[in-house]
Each structure stands twice: as structure tokens, then as C-alpha cells.
ROMARKE-755589 format. One line per 3 residues: number of its first residue (from 1); their letters; for each residue x, y, z of N, C-alpha, C. Coordinates in Angstrom, 2 decimals. Example, Ala and Ser with C-alpha at 12.3 -4.5 7.8 and 13.67 -1.06 7.14 Angstrom:
2
1 = AS = 13.19:-5.69:7.80:12.30:-4.50:7.80:13.20:-3.30:7.80 ~ 12.85:-2.25:7.08:13.67:-1.06:7.14:12.90:0.03:7.87 .
***
This chain:
247
1 = MSG = 0.85:-1.20:0.00:0.00:0.00:0.00:0.88:1.24:0.00 ~ 0.52:2.21:-0.77:1.28:3.45:-0.84:1.15:4.23:0.46 ~ 2.23:4.92:0.84:2.20:5.75:2.05:1.68:7.14:1.79 .
4 = DTS = 1.28:7.44:0.55:0.79:8.77:0.20:-0.59:8.99:0.78 ~ -0.73:10.00:1.66:-2.04:10.30:2.26:-2.60:11.60:1.75 ~ -2.03:12.15:0.68:-2.51:13.43:0.17:-3.94:13.29:-0.30 .
7 = GDG = -4.76:14.28:0.08:-6.15:14.30:-0.37:-7.08:13.48:0.49 ~ -6.52:12.77:1.52:-7.44:11.95:2.32:-8.08:12.73:3.46 ~ -7.65:14.01:3.67:-8.30:14.87:4.67:-8.04:14.44:6.09 .
10 = VGG = -7.04:13.57:6.31:-6.79:13.07:7.66:-5.42:13.46:8.18 ~ -4.38:13.26:7.35:-3.03:13.48:7.82:-2.57:14.91:7.60 ~ -1.32:15.16:8.03:-0.66:16.43:7.76:-1.30:17.62:8.43 .
13 = LDA = -1.27:18.75:7.73:-1.71:20.02:8.29:-3.19:20.01:8.63 ~ -4.03:19.32:7.80:-5.46:19.29:8.08:-5.72:18.67:9.45 ~ -5.02:17.58:9.75:-5.22:16.92:11.04:-4.74:17.81:12.17 .
16 = LDA = -3.61:18.50:11.97:-3.08:19.39:13.00:-4.06:20.52:13.27 ~ -4.62:21.12:12.21:-5.60:22.20:12.39:-6.82:21.70:13.16 ~ -7.25:20.46:12.83:-8.42:19.90:13.51:-8.13:19.71:15.00 .
19 = LDG = -6.93:19.23:15.32:-6.57:19.04:16.71:-6.49:20.37:17.44 ~ -5.90:21.38:16.79:-5.81:22.70:17.40:-7.21:23.27:17.67 ~ -8.12:23.09:16.70:-9.48:23.56:16.88:-10.19:22.85:18.01 .
22 = LDA = -9.95:21.55:18.13:-10.56:20.78:19.21:-10.02:21.22:20.56 ~ -8.72:21.49:20.64:-8.12:21.93:21.89:-8.67:23.29:22.30 ~ -8.86:24.19:21.32:-9.45:25.50:21.62:-10.86:25.34:22.16 .
25 = LLV = -11.62:24.42:21.56:-12.98:24.17:22.04:-12.97:23.65:23.48 ~ -12.02:22.76:23.77:-11.93:22.20:25.12:-11.61:23.28:26.14 ~ -10.75:24.23:25.77:-10.43:25.34:26.67:-11.68:26.18:26.92 .
28 = CLQ = -12.43:26.46:25.86:-13.68:27.23:26.01:-14.65:26.52:26.93 ~ -14.80:25.22:26.75:-15.73:24.45:27.59:-15.29:24.48:29.04 ~ -13.98:24.40:29.27:-13.48:24.40:30.64:-13.68:25.75:31.31 .
31 = LTD = -13.31:26.83:30.63:-13.37:28.15:31.25:-14.80:28.64:31.45 ~ -15.73:28.14:30.65:-17.12:28.60:30.77:-18.02:27.60:31.48 ~ -17.47:26.50:31.93:-18.27:25.50:32.64:-18.77:26.09:33.96 .
34 = SAF = -20.00:25.76:34.31:-20.56:26.29:35.56:-19.79:25.79:36.78 ~ -19.03:24.69:36.60:-18.24:24.16:37.71:-16.89:24.86:37.84 ~ -16.52:25.71:36.86:-15.26:26.43:36.96:-15.36:27.42:38.12 .
37 = PSG = -14.45:27.35:39.09:-14.62:28.13:40.33:-14.17:29.59:40.22 ~ -14.78:30.33:39.31:-14.45:31.74:39.17:-15.33:32.62:40.05 ~ -16.42:32.05:40.55:-17.33:32.82:41.40:-18.54:33.35:40.66 .
40 = FYT = -18.73:32.94:39.41:-19.89:33.41:38.64:-21.21:33.02:39.32 ~ -21.19:31.92:40.06:-22.42:31.46:40.70:-22.89:32.42:41.78 ~ -22.02:33.33:42.21:-22.40:34.31:43.24:-23.04:35.56:42.64 .
43 = LSH = -23.12:35.63:41.30:-23.60:36.83:40.63:-24.98:36.61:40.02 ~ -25.82:37.64:40.07:-27.09:37.60:39.34:-27.05:38.57:38.17 ~ -25.94:39.33:38.04:-25.75:40.29:36.95:-26.86:41.34:36.93 .
46 = GLE = -27.26:41.75:38.13:-28.30:42.76:38.28:-29.70:42.21:38.38 ~ -29.90:40.92:38.09:-31.25:40.37:38.04:-31.93:40.40:39.40 ~ -31.18:40.17:40.48:-31.81:40.18:41.79:-32.36:41.57:42.12 .
49 = GYA = -31.67:42.62:41.68:-32.18:43.97:41.89:-33.50:44.19:41.18 ~ -33.59:43.70:39.95:-34.86:43.79:39.21:-35.95:43.00:39.92 ~ -35.62:41.82:40.42:-36.60:40.99:41.10:-37.09:41.66:42.39 .
52 = QAK = -36.16:42.26:43.14:-36.54:42.95:44.37:-37.46:44.13:44.09 ~ -37.26:44.78:42.95:-38.09:45.93:42.58:-39.36:45.50:41.84 ~ -39.52:44.18:41.67:-40.65:43.62:40.92:-40.73:44.21:39.51 .
55 = AVT = -39.55:44.39:38.92:-39.45:45.00:37.60:-39.17:43.96:36.51 ~ -39.24:42.67:36.84:-39.04:41.61:35.86:-39.97:40.46:36.20 ~ -40.47:39.81:35.17:-41.35:38.65:35.33:-40.79:37.52:34.46 .
58 = PDT = -41.31:36.31:34.62:-40.87:35.23:33.73:-41.06:35.56:32.25 ~ -42.09:36.32:31.94:-42.35:36.67:30.53:-41.39:37.73:30.00 ~ -40.93:38.64:30.86:-40.04:39.71:30.40:-38.56:39.36:30.57 .
61 = LPA = -38.29:38.22:31.18:-36.90:37.81:31.41:-36.08:37.74:30.12 ~ -36.58:37.12:29.03:-35.78:37.08:27.79:-35.45:38.46:27.24 ~ -36.40:39.38:27.31:-36.16:40.73:26.80:-35.12:41.45:27.64 .
64 = LLA = -35.14:41.24:28.96:-34.14:41.85:29.83:-32.75:41.32:29.49 ~ -32.65:40.02:29.29:-31.36:39.43:28.91:-30.86:40.02:27.60 ~ -31.73:40.15:26.62:-31.33:40.70:25.32:-30.86:42.15:25.47 .
67 = DLL = -31.56:42.94:26.27:-31.17:44.34:26.47:-29.81:44.45:27.17 ~ -29.59:43.62:28.17:-28.31:43.65:28.88:-27.17:43.24:27.96 ~ -27.42:42.28:27.09:-26.39:41.86:26.14:-26.07:42.99:25.15 .
70 = RHG = -27.11:43.59:24.59:-26.91:44.60:23.54:-26.31:45.90:24.08 ~ -26.78:46.32:25.23:-26.44:47.67:25.69:-25.50:47.69:26.90 ~ -25.31:46.55:27.53:-24.44:46.50:28.70:-23.22:45.63:28.50 .
73 = VGP = -23.41:44.34:28.56:-22.29:43.40:28.51:-21.56:43.44:27.17 ~ -22.30:43.57:26.08:-21.65:43.59:24.77:-20.70:44.77:24.58 ~ -21.18:46.00:24.78:-20.29:47.16:24.61:-19.19:47.26:25.66 .
76 = SDA = -19.38:46.61:26.81:-18.37:46.71:27.86:-17.51:45.45:27.95 ~ -17.99:44.43:28.61:-17.17:43.24:28.87:-16.75:42.51:27.59 ~ -17.69:42.29:26.68:-17.35:41.57:25.45:-16.34:42.34:24.62 .
79 = TAL = -16.51:43.65:24.56:-15.57:44.50:23.83:-14.19:44.47:24.49 ~ -14.18:44.56:25.82:-12.91:44.51:26.54:-12.21:43.17:26.35 ~ -12.97:42.09:26.31:-12.38:40.78:26.10:-11.70:40.71:24.74 .
82 = ALA = -12.39:41.21:23.72:-11.81:41.19:22.37:-10.54:42.04:22.31 ~ -10.56:43.21:22.92:-9.39:44.08:22.93:-8.25:43.46:23.72 ~ -8.57:42.84:24.85:-7.54:42.20:25.67:-6.92:41.01:24.94 .
85 = HRA = -7.74:40.26:24.24:-7.26:39.11:23.46:-6.24:39.58:22.43 ~ -6.59:40.63:21.69:-5.68:41.15:20.66:-4.41:41.73:21.28 ~ -4.55:42.42:22.41:-3.39:42.99:23.07:-2.45:41.90:23.57 .
88 = AVA = -3.00:40.83:24.11:-2.18:39.72:24.60:-1.44:39.04:23.45 ~ -2.13:38.85:22.33:-1.50:38.23:21.16:-0.35:39.10:20.67 ~ -0.55:40.42:20.67:0.47:41.35:20.18:1.53:41.66:21.22 .
91 = GDW = 1.31:41.24:22.47:2.25:41.57:23.53:2.22:43.04:23.89 ~ 1.08:43.69:23.71:0.93:45.12:24.00:0.38:45.27:25.42 ~ 1.27:45.28:26.39:0.84:45.27:27.79:0.28:46.62:28.22 .
94 = ALL = 0.72:47.69:27.60:0.15:49.00:27.92:-1.31:49.07:27.50 ~ -1.61:48.55:26.31:-3.00:48.52:25.84:-3.85:47.60:26.72 ~ -3.27:46.49:27.12:-3.99:45.56:27.98:-4.37:46.23:29.30 .
97 = AET = -3.41:46.92:29.91:-3.69:47.60:31.17:-4.73:48.70:31.00 ~ -4.63:49.45:29.90:-5.59:50.53:29.66:-7.00:49.98:29.43 ~ -7.08:48.87:28.72:-8.38:48.22:28.51:-9.01:47.83:29.84 .
100 = DQR = -8.20:47.24:30.71:-8.68:46.82:32.02:-9.15:48.02:32.84 ~ -8.36:49.08:32.83:-8.72:50.29:33.58:-10.02:50.90:33.07 ~ -10.17:50.95:31.76:-11.39:51.55:31.19:-12.62:50.71:31.49 .
103 = LHA = -12.48:49.40:31.40:-13.62:48.53:31.71:-14.03:48.74:33.16 ~ -13.07:48.77:34.05:-13.36:48.97:35.47:-14.07:50.30:35.69 ~ -13.65:51.32:34.97:-14.24:52.66:35.13:-15.67:52.73:34.61 .
106 = TKL = -16.03:51.86:33.66:-17.40:51.89:33.13:-18.40:51.27:34.09 ~ -17.92:50.56:35.09:-18.82:49.92:36.06:-19.08:50.92:37.17 ~ -20.27:51.52:37.15:-20.55:52.71:37.96:-20.80:52.40:39.42 .
109 = NRE = -21.20:51.17:39.74:-21.53:50.83:41.12:-20.43:49.98:41.76 ~ -20.27:50.16:43.05:-19.22:49.45:43.77:-19.37:47.94:43.64 ~ -20.60:47.43:43.75:-20.77:45.98:43.71:-20.42:45.41:42.34 .
112 = LRL = -20.65:46.17:41.28:-20.29:45.70:39.95:-18.77:45.67:39.77 ~ -18.11:46.70:40.27:-16.64:46.71:40.19:-16.04:45.58:41.01 ~ -16.58:45.39:42.20:-16.08:44.34:43.07:-16.31:42.97:42.47 .
115 = AAT = -17.49:42.76:41.88:-17.79:41.48:41.26:-16.84:41.20:40.10 ~ -16.57:42.22:39.30:-15.69:42.05:38.14:-14.28:41.67:38.55 ~ -13.77:42.32:39.60:-12.38:42.05:39.99:-12.25:40.78:40.81 .
118 = RTG = -13.24:40.46:41.62:-13.17:39.21:42.38:-13.18:38.00:41.44 ~ -14.11:37.99:40.51:-14.17:36.86:39.58:-12.97:36.87:38.63 ~ -12.50:38.07:38.27:-11.36:38.18:37.37:-10.09:37.66:37.99 .
121 = RQL = -9.84:38.03:39.22:-8.61:37.59:39.88:-8.66:36.10:40.19 ~ -9.85:35.61:40.50:-9.99:34.17:40.72:-9.74:33.41:39.42 ~ -10.31:33.88:38.32:-10.08:33.24:37.03:-8.59:33.29:36.67 .
124 = LDI = -7.97:34.43:36.88:-6.55:34.58:36.58:-5.71:33.59:37.38 ~ -6.01:33.48:38.65:-5.24:32.59:39.52:-5.36:31.14:39.07 ~ -6.57:30.72:38.74:-6.78:29.33:38.33:-6.22:29.09:36.93 .
127 = ARE = -6.38:30.06:36.02:-5.86:29.91:34.67:-4.34:29.82:34.66 ~ -3.67:30.51:35.59:-2.21:30.41:35.67:-1.78:28.98:35.99 ~ -2.60:28.28:36.76:-2.29:26.89:37.09:-2.71:25.93:35.98 .
130 = SVG = -3.91:26.14:35.43:-4.46:25.16:34.50:-4.03:25.39:33.05 ~ -3.92:26.65:32.64:-3.50:26.97:31.27:-2.01:27.29:31.24 ~ -1.59:28.19:32.13:-0.19:28.55:32.24:0.31:29.37:31.06 .
133 = GEA = 1.51:29.96:31.22:2.10:30.69:30.11:2.53:32.09:30.50 ~ 3.44:32.65:29.69:4.04:33.94:30.00:3.04:35.07:30.01 ~ 2.08:35.04:29.08:1.12:36.16:29.00:0.32:36.29:30.29 .
136 = LER = -0.11:35.17:30.86:-0.86:35.22:32.11:0.03:35.72:33.25 ~ 1.30:35.35:33.23:2.21:35.83:34.26:2.45:37.33:34.13 ~ 2.58:37.79:32.90:2.78:39.24:32.69:1.54:40.01:33.16 .
139 = YAG = 0.37:39.50:32.83:-0.86:40.17:33.24:-1.00:40.13:34.76 ~ -0.68:38.99:35.37:-0.74:38.89:36.83:0.20:39.92:37.46 ~ 1.35:40.17:36.83:2.27:41.19:37.33:1.66:42.58:37.28 .
142 = LVA = 0.93:42.87:36.20:0.25:44.17:36.08:-0.79:44.34:37.18 ~ -1.51:43.27:37.47:-2.53:43.32:38.53:-1.87:43.48:39.89 ~ -0.81:42.73:40.12:-0.11:42.82:41.41:0.48:44.21:41.64 .
145 = DKR = 0.94:44.83:40.56:1.51:46.18:40.66:0.46:47.28:40.64 ~ -0.82:46.87:40.58:-1.95:47.80:40.56:-1.96:48.69:39.33 ~ -1.37:48.19:38.25:-1.45:48.88:36.97:-2.69:48.45:36.21 .
148 = APG = -3.28:47.34:36.63:-4.52:46.82:36.04:-5.38:46.29:37.17 ~ -6.70:46.56:37.16:-7.55:46.11:38.26:-7.84:44.62:38.26 ~ -7.75:43.96:37.11:-7.99:42.51:37.07:-9.43:42.14:36.82 .
151 = CQA = -10.10:42.80:35.89:-11.50:42.50:35.57:-11.62:41.14:34.88 ~ -12.74:40.49:35.11:-12.95:39.14:34.60:-12.82:39.05:33.09 ~ -13.41:39.98:32.37:-13.39:39.90:30.91:-11.98:40.01:30.36 .
154 = VAA = -11.16:40.83:30.99:-9.78:41.00:30.53:-8.95:39.77:30.86 ~ -9.12:39.24:32.06:-8.42:38.02:32.44:-8.80:36.88:31.49 ~ -10.07:36.79:31.16:-10.52:35.76:30.24:-9.91:35.95:28.86 .
157 = GVA = -9.85:37.19:28.40:-9.27:37.47:27.10:-7.82:37.01:27.01 ~ -7.05:37.24:28.07:-5.66:36.82:28.08:-5.56:35.30:28.09 ~ -6.38:34.65:28.90:-6.35:33.18:28.99:-6.72:32.55:27.65 .
160 = YAL = -7.76:33.06:27.03:-8.18:32.52:25.72:-7.08:32.72:24.68 ~ -6.48:33.90:24.66:-5.43:34.20:23.69:-4.25:33.26:23.86 ~ -3.84:33.05:25.11:-2.70:32.19:25.39:-2.97:30.74:24.99 .
163 = AGV = -4.24:30.33:25.12:-4.61:28.96:24.77:-4.84:28.78:23.27 ~ -4.70:29.86:22.50:-4.88:29.76:21.06:-6.31:29.76:20.59 ~ -7.24:30.22:21.45:-8.65:30.29:21.07:-8.86:31.53:20.21 .
166 = PVE = -9.42:31.42:19.01:-9.67:32.59:18.17:-10.56:33.61:18.89 ~ -10.36:34.88:18.59:-11.03:35.93:19.33:-12.55:35.84:19.22 ~ -13.09:35.52:18.05:-14.55:35.42:17.91:-15.10:34.31:18.79 .
169 = QAV = -14.41:33.18:18.81:-14.84:32.06:19.63:-14.74:32.40:21.11 ~ -13.69:33.13:21.47:-13.50:33.52:22.86:-14.63:34.44:23.34 ~ -14.95:35.45:22.54:-16.03:36.39:22.91:-17.36:35.67:22.99 .
172 = TSD = -17.64:34.80:22.03:-18.89:34.06:22.03:-19.01:33.17:23.26 ~ -17.94:32.48:23.59:-17.95:31.58:24.74:-18.23:32.33:26.03 ~ -17.56:33.47:26.20:-17.74:34.21:27.45:-19.13:34.84:27.55 .
175 = LFA = -19.66:35.29:26.43:-21.02:35.82:26.45:-22.04:34.73:26.76 ~ -21.80:33.54:26.22:-22.73:32.45:26.53:-22.63:32.08:28.00 ~ -21.42:32.15:28.57:-21.27:31.90:30.00:-22.06:32.92:30.81 .
178 = FCT = -22.06:34.17:30.35:-22.88:35.20:31.01:-24.36:34.80:30.96 ~ -24.80:34.35:29.80:-26.21:33.97:29.64:-26.59:32.81:30.56 ~ -25.74:31.80:30.62:-26.05:30.64:31.47:-26.03:31.04:32.95 .
181 = SFV = -25.13:31.94:33.32:-25.09:32.43:34.70:-26.36:33.24:35.01 ~ -26.79:34.05:34.04:-27.99:34.86:34.20:-29.23:33.99:34.40 ~ -29.42:32.99:33.55:-30.60:32.13:33.70:-30.47:31.24:34.92 .
184 = GAA = -29.23:30.91:35.32:-29.04:30.17:36.55:-29.50:30.98:37.75 ~ -29.21:32.28:37.74:-29.70:33.16:38.79:-31.22:33.25:38.75 ~ -31.78:33.28:37.54:-33.24:33.32:37.40:-33.89:32.08:38.01 .
187 = LRL = -33.23:30.94:37.86:-33.73:29.71:38.48:-33.77:29.85:39.99 ~ -32.70:30.35:40.56:-32.62:30.47:42.01:-33.57:31.53:42.54 ~ -33.90:32.52:41.70:-34.85:33.56:42.08:-36.29:33.19:41.73 .
190 = RLT = -36.46:31.98:41.20:-37.79:31.45:40.84:-38.48:32.28:39.76 ~ -37.67:32.78:38.84:-38.21:33.51:37.69:-38.35:32.61:36.47 ~ -37.88:31.40:36.57:-37.99:30.46:35.47:-37.84:29.05:36.03 .
193 = DHR = -38.03:28.06:35.18:-37.75:26.67:35.56:-36.69:26.12:34.62 ~ -36.25:24.89:34.85:-35.14:24.34:34.08:-35.47:24.22:32.59 ~ -36.66:23.83:32.27:-37.03:23.65:30.86:-37.12:25.00:30.15 .
196 = RAQ = -37.78:25.95:30.78:-37.93:27.26:30.15:-36.57:27.98:30.05 ~ -35.69:27.71:31.01:-34.37:28.33:30.97:-33.63:27.94:29.69 ~ -33.79:26.70:29.26:-33.14:26.26:28.02:-33.74:26.96:26.80 .
199 = VVL = -35.03:27.22:26.85:-35.68:27.96:25.76:-35.13:29.39:25.70 ~ -34.98:30.01:26.86:-34.44:31.38:26.92:-33.03:31.41:26.34 ~ -32.21:30.44:26.69:-30.84:30.39:26.18:-30.82:30.25:24.67 .
202 = RQA = -31.65:29.38:24.14:-31.66:29.17:22.69:-32.18:30.39:21.97 ~ -33.18:31.05:22.53:-33.74:32.24:21.90:-32.74:33.40:21.89 ~ -31.76:33.33:22.78:-30.75:34.40:22.84:-29.69:34.29:21.75 .
205 = APV = -29.68:33.17:21.01:-28.63:32.94:20.01:-28.51:34.05:18.97 ~ -29.60:34.51:18.36:-29.46:35.60:17.37:-28.90:36.88:17.98 ~ -29.29:37.18:19.21:-28.76:38.36:19.89:-27.28:38.19:20.15 .
208 = LRE = -26.87:36.99:20.55:-25.45:36.72:20.79:-24.63:36.94:19.53 ~ -25.11:36.46:18.40:-24.38:36.65:17.14:-24.23:38.15:16.84 ~ -25.29:38.89:17.03:-25.26:40.34:16.80:-24.28:41.03:17.73 .
211 = VVS = -24.31:40.67:19.00:-23.47:41.32:20.00:-21.99:40.97:19.80 ~ -21.71:39.72:19.45:-20.33:39.32:19.18:-19.76:40.10:18.01 ~ -20.53:40.19:16.94:-20.08:40.91:15.75:-19.76:42.37:16.07 .
214 = AAL = -20.63:43.00:16.85:-20.41:44.42:17.21:-19.19:44.58:18.12 ~ -19.01:43.66:19.05:-17.88:43.75:19.98:-16.54:43.64:19.24 ~ -16.49:42.82:18.22:-15.25:42.62:17.48:-14.86:43.85:16.65 .
217 = ERE = -15.82:44.73:16.38:-15.55:45.90:15.56:-15.20:47.15:16.37 ~ -15.43:47.13:17.67:-15.22:48.34:18.48:-13.74:48.58:18.76 ~ -13.42:49.86:18.91:-12.09:50.26:19.34:-12.13:50.59:20.83 .
220 = LAD = -10.97:50.84:21.41:-10.89:51.12:22.84:-11.74:52.33:23.23 ~ -11.77:53.35:22.39:-12.53:54.56:22.71:-14.03:54.29:22.79 ~ -14.49:53.19:22.19:-15.92:52.87:22.17:-16.33:51.95:23.31 .
223 = LGG = -15.38:51.57:24.16:-15.67:50.62:25.23:-16.60:51.25:26.26 ~ -17.69:50.58:26.59:-18.61:51.05:27.62:-20.05:50.97:27.21 ~ -20.89:50.43:28.08:-22.31:50.31:27.78:-23.10:51.47:28.35 .
226 = CVP = -24.40:51.43:28.11:-25.30:52.46:28.64:-26.59:51.77:29.08 ~ -26.65:51.44:30.37:-27.81:50.74:30.93:-28.21:51.44:32.25 ~ -28.73:52.64:32.18:-29.01:53.41:33.40:-29.98:52.74:34.35 .
229 = VAD = -30.99:52.04:33.83:-31.94:51.35:34.72:-31.23:50.22:35.46 ~ -30.40:49.48:34.74:-29.65:48.40:35.38:-28.70:48.95:36.44 ~ -28.09:50.10:36.17:-27.20:50.72:37.16:-28.00:51.14:38.40 .
232 = AMS = -29.21:51.65:38.19:-30.05:52.05:39.32:-30.46:50.83:40.14 ~ -30.79:49.73:39.45:-31.16:48.50:40.15:-29.98:47.96:40.95 ~ -28.79:48.08:40.39:-27.61:47.63:41.09:-27.35:48.47:42.34 .
235 = GRH = -27.57:49.78:42.22:-27.40:50.65:43.37:-28.37:50.32:44.49 ~ -29.61:50.02:44.13:-30.60:49.62:45.13:-30.23:48.28:45.75 ~ -29.77:47.36:44.91:-29.41:46.03:45.39:-28.26:46.10:46.38 .
238 = ERA = -27.31:46.98:46.13:-26.15:47.11:47.00:-26.55:47.49:48.43 ~ -27.67:48.19:48.56:-28.13:48.66:49.87:-29.30:47.85:50.41 ~ -29.63:46.76:49.75:-30.75:45.92:50.20:-30.44:45.26:51.54 .
241 = EAR = -31.46:45.06:52.34:-31.26:44.45:53.66:-30.86:42.99:53.55 ~ -31.37:42.31:52.53:-31.04:40.89:52.34:-30.73:40.66:50.88 ~ -29.68:39.88:50.63:-29.26:39.62:49.24:-28.83:38.15:49.12 .
244 = LFM = -29.26:37.53:48.04:-28.83:36.17:47.75:-27.54:36.19:46.94 ~ -27.37:37.23:46.11:-26.21:37.36:45.22:-25.40:38.59:45.56 ~ -24.13:38.59:45.14:-23.28:39.75:45.41:-23.46:40.85:44.37 .
247 = S = -24.19:40.56:43.29:-24.49:41.61:42.31:-25.85:41.37:41.70 .
***
């Protein structure tokens, strides 16, 4: 039998590309898994504030998720993740630090800033052990020196970049993790059930595609969302007498 495998779609570069793509997928699955101990389970992403104000119902939950994606998380965290990913690939540590600082500044309430940095530093710490690499060490140095606050989206961007995950896939994965965390909070707040939660997630797919595309096109000067009602709900939640979630 001839040893020529050309054209069989299995050996050589095609197989290597397939393996690299599979490894990138595995990294995405690991970093966005609900069992990954970044602290996402402690966040409601503002949903508890809406629930306390009786400003959300099971019927309006999907629309609230879509609005937060389009006007909040997409222009802020998703955009910062894309910028951080590119900065890490290019080794532009000044841009990486500035992206982190700007993202932190766009979070107007203390609990949102605290949530971003707590989950970010936890993700960074675990990614240094599980993924490893110079870029994560350089970023950890920036955080330790207080040149970067250590927001979750930026830490994720660096981890994804170091693992060779393409930027579009990285942004999509992290946004989907936000969605699953959001509906998970809705479950605990009794705003949905397990079956309906899956419907909400699937219905969010077109919005996710739209938000990912927009995030990839933004520049640093465009980083930042505009969700004044969500900010007001977060401010009320921060002062609530009883809270199930930290945000």
C-alpha cells in the first residue's frame, strides 16, 4: 500500500488544524463551565435587583437578557475581552492595562466593580495553574503592581489568547457563560424553571451573534455600555437588607 495520504483529509496540516481547533474548544468548555470556580455562581448580573423591585417577570426575562447583552455586557465586557485578546497576542501590555482600567471605570456601582475584579482575579489565579504561560504571568504582574484592576473579561481574554482560542470564539464563549449564569440566577430567584431556561438560552442565540459581531468591531474609545436602569437596580441592590447574590 502506498504511504501517500494526500487528499485523504486526515493526515498532515489538516489533522493538525483539527486538533488545534478541538483543543481550543476544550479550553472554552473548561473556562465557561458552571463548575469552573471563578465565582460566577455568586452573581445575578443585576437580576436580583430587578426581582426585588418587581421589575421583571418570567415573561419579560428574555427581553431583559437581550437588552443587557446589547447595551451592557456587549459594549463593555465583550468589547474589553476582544481588545484584551488582541493585546495579549500582540504583547501590547500598555493597551492591555488601559483596557482593564477603562472597563473597570465603566462599572458605575461598587458591587459591579467588586464582582468584576473578584471573579477576574480568581479566574486569573486558576488559569495560571491550568492553562499557564508567559502572558498570564505578565498580566498577573500588572494586577499585582496595581497597573490593572484585574477584571474578569480582561483576564478571560488573556487566557483565551494564550490557549490559542480565536477571538470570535472567545467572545462568544464568554457571552454564553454570562447567559447561562444569568438564567441560573433566574432559576434560584424562581423567575424560570429548568425547561424554560433552556428555551431562553436558545432564543438568545441571534442576539449573541449580533453582540459578538459588534464587539469585534469596536475600538478602545468605544468601550462602555449604557444601561441606566440596570445601574439604578444595582445601586438599590447594594443597599438591600437581604441579598442572595453579590451583584
